[in-house]
N, C-alpha and C positions, 0 to 999 in steps of 0.2 A: 105814359107808363115807362117805368125804368126797365132797362135791360138787365137781366140777371148776370152777375159776374161769374165767370168760369175760373175756378181755382186750378192752378197747375199742380200736378202731383209732385211732391217732394219726397225723396227716398233717403232713409237714414244713411245708406252707404255713400251718399253724396254730401253728407254734412261736413262743413268746414267750420272750425271755431271762429267766432267773429273777431275782427281786428280790435274792437273796443268793447268794454263792458260799461254799463250804466247802472251803478249801484243805488243812485238816488235820483228821484224824479219829483218835481213840483209842477203842478198844472194849475193855471188860472184860466177859466173858461168864461167868456162873456157872451151871452146869447142875445142876438138882435132879431128883428123881424125876418130878415132874409139871409143872415149869415151869422157866423160865430167867430170870435177872435180868441185864439189860444196862445197864451204865453207859457212856454215851458222852460224850466230851469233844470238842467241836467248836470250831475256830477259824472264826468267821463274819465275812464282810465283805460290805457292801452292793455290789451289782453296778452299776458306773457306766454300763453299757450297757443297764440295765433301763429300761423305759418310764416306770415310776412310782418316783420317788426317795423316796417316803414309804410304800411298800407295807409291810405287816407281814411278819414272818418267819412262814412257814407250812411246817411239816414234816409229811410223810406218816407216819401212825402206825397204819395198818391192822393190826388184830389185836394191838395193844399196849395195856397199861394203864400210863399215866404215873403214877409214884410221886413224883417230885420234879423240879423245874426250878430250876437255879441259873445266874444270869446274872452274869458278872464277879465270881464268888465270893460273891454275895448270893442267898440262897434267895428265890424268888418265891412270893408268896402266890397262892392260886387266883384272886383278882380281878385279878392282873397278867398272866394268860394264859387262853386258852380251850382246851378239849379237846372235840372231838366225835368221832363214830365214825371219821373219817378223818384229822383234822388236829390238830396242836398249833399254836396261833397266838399269837404275841407281837405285839400291836398296836404298841407303842411301843419297837421295838428300835433300839439305837444303830447307827451305821454300821459299827463294828468291835467285836467282843466275843468272849468265851469263853462257850460254853453247855455246861453239864453236865446231862444228864438221866439218870434212873434209870427204867427201864421193866421191867415184868413181861410175859413172853411165855409162852404155853401152846402148845408145839410140836405136841402131838397135835391141837390144834384148828386148826392152820394149814392152810387150804384152798387157799392160793395157791402153795405150794412156793417161797416167797421168804423170805428172812430165816432163821429157825431152824425146822426142821420135822423130823419123825420118819418114817423108812421102816421097815417091819417085814418084812424078808425072812426067810423060814423061821422059825427060833427066836430069832434075835437082833433087837435093835433097833439102828437106825443113826440117830444124831442128825446132821443135816446143817445146815450154815450156808452160806447163799449170800449173797455180797456182790457187788453189781453195781458194779464199778469204772467201767465204761463199757458201752454197749450191745454193744461188740465183744468185751469181755473179762470175762465173769462169773467170779468165783473161788468155789471150793467148798472147804469143810473138813468132815471127817466124824469122828465118834467113836463107837465101839461102847459100848453100855450093857450 
């Protein structure tokens, strides 16, 4: 049985504009028996309203395994970015660029019910994909296995 994830409270008074904006996103999701491979192509722009104009790009990657990172059609080597339990960080990101990542996800291990996860009602399995477009409008896609 999965442990329920406990969300931390976020207060509006603590809001800081993000260092980067991502106006365009393309996702290619390949589902397999025990995992999913997600290829994302992001158009990334530095946010002129951010407090730090030299901040690194930092993407949340909870419960993902990063397999490749490509910046402006050039594959980055592991010394050009860092990955920890929660983030993919590119310290020296340009002001505007295309970022392509390939990540592996294990939906059965997803404890947060965000991104790609599996629900097992009765005898079927239901693969769910949750994409948060904004806090007001999360989108869901499902596929039976």
